[in-house]
VEXDREN-2710 file (C-alpha; in Angstrom, 1 decimal):
% VEXDREN-2710
k/r/px/py/pz
1/UNK/61.9/100.4/99.5
2/UNK/60.9/102.5/96.4
3/UNK/60.8/99.5/94.1
4/UNK/57.7/97.5/93.2
5/UNK/57.3/94.0/94.6
6/UNK/55.2/90.9/93.8
7/UNK/52.6/92.3/96.1
8/UNK/52.2/95.4/93.8
9/UNK/51.2/93.5/90.6
10/UNK/48.6/91.0/89.5
11/UNK/50.3/87.6/88.8
12/UNK/47.2/85.4/88.9
13/UNK/47.5/82.8/86.1
14/UNK/50.5/84.6/84.6
15/UNK/53.9/83.1/83.8
16/UNK/56.4/84.5/86.2
17/UNK/60.2/84.1/85.8
18/UNK/61.9/84.3/89.1
19/UNK/65.6/84.8/89.4
20/UNK/66.6/83.0/92.6
21/UNK/70.0/82.5/94.2
22/UNK/70.3/78.8/94.7
23/UNK/74.1/78.8/94.6
24/UNK/74.3/76.3/97.5
25/UNK/77.3/74.2/98.6
26/UNK/77.3/70.6/97.4
27/UNK/79.2/67.5/98.4
28/UNK/81.2/66.9/95.2
29/UNK/81.0/63.1/95.6
30/UNK/77.4/62.6/96.7
31/UNK/76.0/65.8/95.2
32/UNK/74.2/66.2/98.6
33/UNK/73.3/69.8/99.5
34/UNK/75.4/70.8/102.6
35/UNK/73.4/74.0/103.4
36/UNK/70.0/74.8/102.0
37/UNK/69.7/78.2/103.6
38/UNK/69.4/80.0/100.3
39/UNK/66.7/77.7/99.1
40/UNK/64.7/78.2/102.2
41/UNK/65.1/82.0/102.0
42/UNK/63.3/82.0/98.6
43/UNK/60.3/79.9/99.9
44/UNK/58.1/83.0/100.9
45/UNK/58.3/84.4/97.4
46/UNK/57.6/81.0/95.7
47/UNK/54.8/80.2/98.1
48/UNK/53.2/83.6/97.6
49/UNK/53.3/83.2/93.8
50/UNK/51.8/79.7/94.1
51/UNK/49.0/81.0/96.3
52/UNK/48.3/83.6/93.5
53/UNK/48.1/80.7/90.9
54/UNK/51.0/82.0/89.0
55/UNK/53.0/79.6/86.7
56/UNK/56.5/79.8/88.2
57/UNK/59.7/79.4/86.3
58/UNK/62.9/79.5/88.4
59/UNK/66.3/80.5/87.1
60/UNK/69.5/80.3/89.1
61/UNK/73.2/79.8/88.8
62/UNK/75.4/77.3/90.7
63/UNK/79.1/77.6/90.9
64/UNK/81.3/79.0/88.2
65/UNK/80.9/76.9/85.0
66/UNK/82.1/79.8/82.9
67/UNK/79.7/79.4/80.1
68/UNK/80.1/75.7/79.7
69/UNK/78.0/72.7/80.7
70/UNK/79.6/71.2/83.8
71/UNK/77.9/68.0/85.1
72/UNK/78.7/68.7/88.7
73/UNK/77.0/72.1/88.5
74/UNK/73.6/70.9/87.3
75/UNK/70.6/72.1/89.3
76/UNK/68.7/68.8/89.6
77/UNK/69.7/68.2/93.2
78/UNK/68.6/71.7/94.1
79/UNK/65.2/71.2/92.3
80/UNK/64.8/67.9/94.3
81/UNK/65.5/69.7/97.6
82/UNK/63.0/72.5/96.7
83/UNK/60.4/69.9/95.9
84/UNK/60.9/68.3/99.3
85/UNK/60.5/71.7/101.0
86/UNK/57.4/72.7/99.0
87/UNK/55.8/69.3/99.0
88/UNK/55.1/69.5/95.2
89/UNK/57.1/68.3/92.1
90/UNK/59.6/70.7/90.7
91/UNK/60.7/69.5/87.3
92/UNK/64.1/70.7/86.2
93/UNK/65.0/71.3/82.6
94/UNK/68.3/69.9/81.2
95/UNK/69.0/73.2/79.4
96/UNK/68.5/76.9/79.9
97/UNK/66.7/78.0/76.8
98/UNK/66.5/74.9/74.6
99/UNK/63.9/72.1/73.9
100/UNK/63.8/70.8/77.4
101/UNK/63.3/74.2/78.9
102/UNK/60.5/74.9/76.4
103/UNK/58.7/71.7/77.2
104/UNK/59.0/72.2/81.0
105/UNK/57.6/75.7/80.8
106/UNK/54.8/74.7/78.4
107/UNK/53.6/72.1/80.8
108/UNK/53.1/74.4/83.7
109/UNK/49.7/74.8/85.2
110/UNK/48.6/77.6/87.7
111/UNK/50.5/77.0/91.0
112/UNK/53.2/74.8/89.4
113/UNK/56.9/75.4/89.8
114/UNK/59.7/74.4/87.4
115/UNK/63.4/75.2/87.2
116/UNK/65.6/75.9/84.3
117/UNK/69.1/74.5/84.1
118/UNK/72.1/76.5/85.5
119/UNK/72.0/79.8/83.7
120/UNK/75.8/80.2/83.8
121/UNK/76.0/77.2/81.4
122/UNK/75.1/79.9/78.8
123/UNK/78.1/82.1/77.8
124/UNK/75.8/85.0/77.3
125/UNK/74.7/85.1/80.9
126/UNK/77.7/86.9/82.4
127/UNK/78.1/89.0/79.3
128/UNK/74.6/90.3/79.8
129/UNK/73.8/89.2/76.2
130/UNK/70.5/90.8/75.1
131/UNK/69.7/87.8/72.9
132/UNK/69.9/85.5/76.0
133/UNK/67.8/87.9/78.0
134/UNK/65.1/87.9/75.3
135/UNK/65.1/84.1/75.2
136/UNK/64.6/84.0/79.0
137/UNK/61.9/86.7/78.8
138/UNK/60.0/84.6/76.3
139/UNK/59.2/82.1/79.0
140/UNK/57.2/84.7/81.1
141/UNK/54.9/87.6/81.4
142/UNK/56.5/89.0/84.5
143/UNK/60.1/89.0/85.9
144/UNK/60.8/88.8/89.6
145/UNK/64.2/89.2/91.0
146/UNK/64.6/87.5/94.4
147/UNK/68.3/86.9/94.1
148/UNK/69.9/89.7/96.2
149/UNK/73.2/87.7/96.3
150/UNK/73.6/88.3/92.5
151/UNK/72.0/91.8/92.4
152/UNK/75.5/93.4/92.0
153/UNK/76.1/91.5/88.8
154/UNK/74.9/93.1/85.5
155/UNK/74.0/89.7/84.0
156/UNK/71.3/88.7/81.5
157/UNK/69.2/87.0/84.2
158/UNK/69.6/89.7/86.8
159/UNK/69.4/93.0/84.8
160/UNK/69.2/92.4/81.1
161/UNK/65.8/90.6/81.2
162/UNK/64.2/93.7/82.7
163/UNK/64.4/95.4/79.3
164/UNK/61.8/92.9/78.0
165/UNK/59.5/92.3/81.0
166/UNK/57.9/94.2/83.8
167/UNK/60.4/93.6/86.6
168/UNK/59.6/93.6/90.4
169/UNK/61.3/92.5/93.6
170/UNK/60.6/89.2/95.4
171/UNK/59.9/89.1/99.1
172/UNK/63.5/88.2/100.0
173/UNK/64.9/91.0/97.8
174/UNK/62.5/93.4/99.5
175/UNK/63.7/92.3/102.9
176/UNK/67.4/92.6/102.0
177/UNK/66.9/96.1/100.7
178/UNK/64.8/97.2/103.6
179/UNK/67.3/96.0/106.3
180/UNK/70.5/97.0/104.6
181/UNK/68.9/100.2/103.5
182/UNK/68.2/101.1/107.1
183/UNK/71.9/100.7/107.8
184/UNK/72.9/102.9/104.9
185/UNK/70.3/105.6/105.2
186/UNK/68.4/105.6/108.5
187/UNK/69.8/103.4/111.2
188/UNK/68.7/103.7/114.8
189/UNK/71.6/105.2/116.7
190/UNK/74.0/104.4/118.3
191/UNK/75.3/102.2/115.4
192/UNK/78.1/99.7/115.5
193/UNK/79.9/97.9/112.7
194/UNK/82.0/94.8/113.1
195/UNK/84.2/94.2/110.1
196/UNK/86.3/91.1/109.7
197/UNK/87.7/88.8/107.0
198/UNK/91.1/88.5/105.6
199/UNK/91.8/91.7/103.6
200/UNK/91.3/95.4/104.0
201/UNK/91.4/95.8/100.2
202/UNK/88.1/94.0/99.8
203/UNK/86.4/96.0/102.6
204/UNK/88.0/99.4/102.4
205/UNK/85.1/101.1/100.7
206/UNK/82.7/99.7/103.3
207/UNK/85.0/100.9/106.1
208/UNK/85.2/104.4/104.7
209/UNK/81.5/104.6/104.0
210/UNK/80.5/103.4/107.5
211/UNK/82.7/105.9/109.3
212/UNK/80.1/108.6/108.8
213/UNK/77.3/106.4/110.2
214/UNK/78.7/104.5/113.1
215/UNK/79.7/105.3/116.7
216/UNK/81.7/102.0/117.2
217/UNK/83.9/100.2/114.6
218/UNK/85.3/96.9/115.6
219/UNK/88.0/95.2/113.5
220/UNK/88.9/91.5/113.5
221/UNK/90.0/88.7/111.2
222/UNK/93.2/88.8/109.1
223/UNK/92.7/92.5/108.3
224/UNK/93.2/93.3/111.9
225/UNK/96.9/92.5/111.5
226/UNK/97.3/95.2/108.9
227/UNK/95.7/97.7/111.2
228/UNK/98.0/96.6/114.1
229/UNK/101.0/97.0/111.8
230/UNK/99.7/100.5/111.0
231/UNK/99.9/101.2/114.7
232/UNK/103.5/100.0/114.9
233/UNK/102.6/96.7/116.6
234/UNK/104.6/93.6/115.6
235/UNK/102.4/90.8/114.2
236/UNK/105.0/88.1/113.7
237/UNK/104.4/86.2/110.5
238/UNK/100.7/87.1/110.3
239/UNK/99.2/87.8/106.9
240/UNK/99.3/91.6/106.2
241/UNK/98.6/93.6/103.1
242/UNK/101.8/95.7/102.9
243/UNK/100.2/98.0/100.3
244/UNK/97.3/98.7/102.6
245/UNK/99.1/99.7/105.8
246/UNK/98.8/103.4/104.8
247/UNK/95.1/102.8/104.1
248/UNK/94.6/101.3/107.5
249/UNK/96.4/104.3/109.1
250/UNK/94.0/106.6/107.3
251/UNK/91.0/104.7/108.6
252/UNK/92.4/105.0/112.1
253/UNK/93.0/108.7/111.7
254/UNK/89.6/109.3/110.1
255/UNK/87.8/107.4/112.8
256/UNK/89.5/109.6/115.4
257/UNK/88.4/112.7/113.7
258/UNK/84.9/111.5/113.3
259/UNK/84.7/110.5/117.0
260/UNK/84.2/106.8/116.1
261/UNK/85.4/104.4/118.8
262/UNK/87.7/102.1/117.0
263/UNK/88.3/98.6/118.5
264/UNK/91.4/96.6/117.6
265/UNK/92.5/93.3/119.3
266/UNK/94.2/93.7/122.7
267/UNK/95.0/90.0/123.0
268/UNK/95.1/87.3/120.3
269/UNK/95.3/83.5/119.7
270/UNK/98.5/82.9/117.7
271/UNK/99.7/79.7/115.9
272/UNK/103.1/78.4/114.8
273/UNK/101.7/77.7/111.4
274/UNK/98.5/78.1/109.3
275/UNK/96.8/74.8/110.1
276/UNK/93.9/73.6/112.2
277/UNK/96.2/71.4/114.3
278/UNK/98.9/74.1/114.9
279/UNK/100.3/74.8/118.3
280/UNK/98.6/77.8/119.8
281/UNK/99.0/80.4/122.5
282/UNK/96.8/83.2/123.8
283/UNK/98.9/86.3/124.4
284/UNK/98.9/90.1/124.7
285/UNK/99.0/91.8/121.3
286/UNK/102.4/93.3/122.1
287/UNK/104.0/89.9/122.6
288/UNK/103.4/88.1/119.3
289/UNK/106.5/86.0/118.7
290/UNK/108.4/86.0/115.5
291/UNK/107.3/83.2/113.2
292/UNK/103.9/82.9/114.8
293/UNK/100.7/84.3/113.3
294/UNK/97.5/85.8/114.6
295/UNK/94.5/83.5/113.8
296/UNK/91.8/84.7/116.3
297/UNK/91.0/87.4/118.8
298/UNK/91.5/86.5/122.5
299/UNK/89.1/86.5/125.5
300/UNK/90.2/90.0/126.6
301/UNK/89.4/91.4/123.2
302/UNK/86.0/89.6/123.2
303/UNK/85.2/91.2/126.6
304/UNK/86.4/94.6/125.3
305/UNK/84.3/94.4/122.1
306/UNK/81.2/93.3/124.1
307/UNK/81.6/96.2/126.4
308/UNK/81.7/98.6/123.4
309/UNK/78.6/97.0/122.0
310/UNK/76.5/97.4/125.1
311/UNK/73.9/100.2/124.5
312/UNK/74.1/100.3/120.7
313/UNK/70.8/99.9/118.9
314/UNK/72.0/98.9/115.4
315/UNK/74.8/96.5/114.5
316/UNK/76.1/95.3/111.1
317/UNK/78.6/92.5/111.1
318/UNK/80.4/91.3/108.0
319/UNK/83.4/88.9/108.2
320/UNK/84.6/86.5/110.9
321/UNK/87.0/87.7/113.6
322/UNK/89.3/84.7/113.2
323/UNK/89.8/81.6/111.1
324/UNK/86.4/80.5/112.2
325/UNK/86.2/77.3/110.0
326/UNK/88.9/75.8/112.3
327/UNK/87.6/75.2/115.9
328/UNK/90.7/76.3/117.7
329/UNK/90.4/79.8/116.1
330/UNK/86.6/80.1/116.2
331/UNK/86.1/81.0/119.8
332/UNK/86.2/84.8/119.3
333/UNK/83.7/84.8/116.5
334/UNK/81.4/82.4/118.3
335/UNK/81.5/84.4/121.5
336/UNK/80.6/87.6/119.7
337/UNK/77.8/85.8/117.7
338/UNK/76.3/84.6/121.0
339/UNK/76.5/88.0/122.6
340/UNK/74.8/89.7/119.6
341/UNK/72.0/87.1/119.7
342/UNK/71.0/88.4/123.1
343/UNK/71.7/92.1/122.5
344/UNK/68.7/94.5/122.5
345/UNK/69.5/95.9/119.1
346/UNK/68.7/95.4/115.4
347/UNK/71.5/93.1/114.3
348/UNK/72.2/92.5/110.6
349/UNK/74.6/89.7/109.6
350/UNK/76.3/89.7/106.2
351/UNK/79.0/87.9/104.3
352/UNK/79.0/84.3/103.3
353/UNK/81.4/83.0/106.0
354/UNK/79.7/84.9/108.8
355/UNK/76.3/83.8/107.7
356/UNK/77.5/80.1/107.4
357/UNK/78.9/80.4/110.9
358/UNK/75.8/81.8/112.7
359/UNK/73.6/79.3/110.8
360/UNK/75.8/76.4/112.0
361/UNK/75.6/77.8/115.5
362/UNK/71.8/77.8/115.2
363/UNK/71.6/81.5/115.9
364/UNK/70.4/82.8/112.5
365/UNK/66.8/83.2/113.8
366/UNK/68.0/85.3/116.7
367/UNK/69.1/88.3/114.6
368/UNK/66.9/90.9/112.8
369/UNK/68.3/89.9/109.4
370/UNK/70.8/87.5/108.0
371/UNK/71.7/88.6/104.5
372/UNK/72.0/86.0/101.7
373/UNK/74.3/88.4/99.7
374/UNK/78.0/88.4/100.1
375/UNK/79.5/90.8/97.6
376/UNK/76.1/92.3/97.0
377/UNK/75.7/93.3/100.7
378/UNK/79.2/94.7/100.7
379/UNK/78.5/96.9/97.6
380/UNK/75.2/98.0/99.0
381/UNK/76.8/99.0/102.3
382/UNK/79.4/100.9/100.2
383/UNK/76.4/103.0/98.9
384/UNK/76.6/101.6/95.4
385/UNK/73.6/101.1/93.2
386/UNK/73.2/97.5/92.3
387/UNK/72.3/96.7/88.7
388/UNK/69.8/94.0/89.6
389/UNK/67.9/96.5/91.9
390/UNK/68.2/99.5/89.6
391/UNK/66.5/97.4/86.8
392/UNK/63.3/96.9/88.9
393/UNK/60.2/99.1/88.4
394/UNK/59.9/102.1/90.7
395/UNK/56.8/102.4/92.9
END
């Protein structure tokens, strides 16, 4: 990575503002954190800064409060969980740049950690308001961006603040850029990509960009139905993007010209309605009944995909291969996840739903890297420059 990190600068005794991504799922009734993966992912950076006796001010967003104070989106539960993980108090301000924030920051001693309130309570955050960026910068001597999941957003706390402070990457940001950068620029061949999820329209740029880099491209999820439609295969009442059928056909054609082995489902799990308790069948792809919809890949497809993956040395997977949040339609995704956990290859997992699934399966530690960035990882794989990364100091 050609960007400076916290290891390249002196932070001893200095005030360091760290943009983290603590946008974690909460139980709306109890405000209990349902998955603390993103909090844990930031611990190496926070712990390093504490060891260097920095005064650490954390800033994050939570949910989409749209520039207004929303009680259910306050960060106090997140600060409490971080305090448990660190074993030290983590006071949380009740505002972003007001009196409470000023008091919390002023009280910091070397090695202390504090958190500002949800930065998206401020209307200037998503507008990248220079005034808000300067107010945030006033809390610190150095800015550290460790929030890869928001690096594709040109917001005040991700990009704007770098105009006022020396800006470097945290350890998580460095890891994300290193692993995803290898996929984009220098992967160990042969390379395979597994792309799932509901829509081609949200992943088309990634598909087109990866065609020049991969030997194997496997398609699953709802988007597979559009590809099957492009091949003239009936998909019953499955969700398809009618305006993307021609796009899917172009990807199929381009893959053939590039010598990429394109994998599409050969058998599927279909349901009579879109529901977790729907009636199901596992059938050949050419036999999808009218009125039924494809909600998962079948066992023959799993076996086919596994055979295509044997021997590859780099794999990137973004998007589940079925409606994985419902157990009857999670078998395909789970089988491939378990296979990849044992594969002798560098496996990089991205996309919120895919990451949540492998975490729930207890497999996250089995892969080379599990990305915390959803949209950010997609845009990075498209070859786009991310504003939150571009704003960091070059080495």
